[in-house]
C-alpha positions as CSV (number, residue, x, y, z in Angstrom):
1,M,111.3,79.9,167.4
2,V,110.7,79.1,171.0
3,V,113.6,77.8,173.1
4,E,113.3,76.5,176.6
5,A,115.7,78.2,179.0
6,R,116.3,78.6,182.8
7,I,116.7,82.0,184.4
8,T,120.0,82.1,186.2
9,H,120.6,85.7,187.2
10,L,118.6,89.0,187.2
11,E,120.2,92.5,186.8
12,Q,118.7,95.9,186.4
13,F,119.4,95.8,182.6
14,G,118.2,92.3,181.8
15,A,117.9,88.6,182.6
16,F,120.6,85.9,182.1
17,V,119.4,82.5,180.9
18,D,120.9,79.1,180.5
19,L,119.9,77.6,177.1
20,G,121.6,74.3,177.9
21,C,124.8,72.7,176.6
22,G,126.8,75.5,178.4
23,V,125.2,78.3,176.4
24,I,124.3,81.4,178.5
25,S,122.5,84.4,177.0
26,M,121.2,87.7,178.2
27,I,117.7,89.1,177.5
28,P,117.7,92.9,177.5
29,I,115.1,94.5,179.7
30,D,113.4,96.1,176.7
31,R,112.8,92.6,175.2
32,I,111.3,91.1,178.4
33,S,107.9,92.9,178.3
34,V,105.8,95.0,175.9
35,S,105.1,97.4,178.7
36,R,107.9,99.2,180.5
37,I,109.2,97.5,183.6
38,R,111.8,98.8,186.1
39,H,113.4,95.4,186.8
40,P,113.3,91.9,185.3
41,D,112.1,90.5,188.7
42,H,108.7,92.0,187.8
43,R,108.4,89.2,185.3
44,F,110.9,86.5,186.3
45,V,112.4,84.7,189.3
46,C,115.7,82.8,189.3
47,G,115.3,79.2,188.4
48,M,112.1,79.9,186.4
49,R,111.8,78.0,183.1
């Protein structure tokens, strides 16, 4: 399933996303990319959908 979300905050360990309707979730850094990255800002920026 694909769900549209907005990146709200980036931390060393993952990215926080707003799924809508007041639901906030965290994507762990190991789930962001198939290749190893040091920080989520290598793939995302705040406000990105």
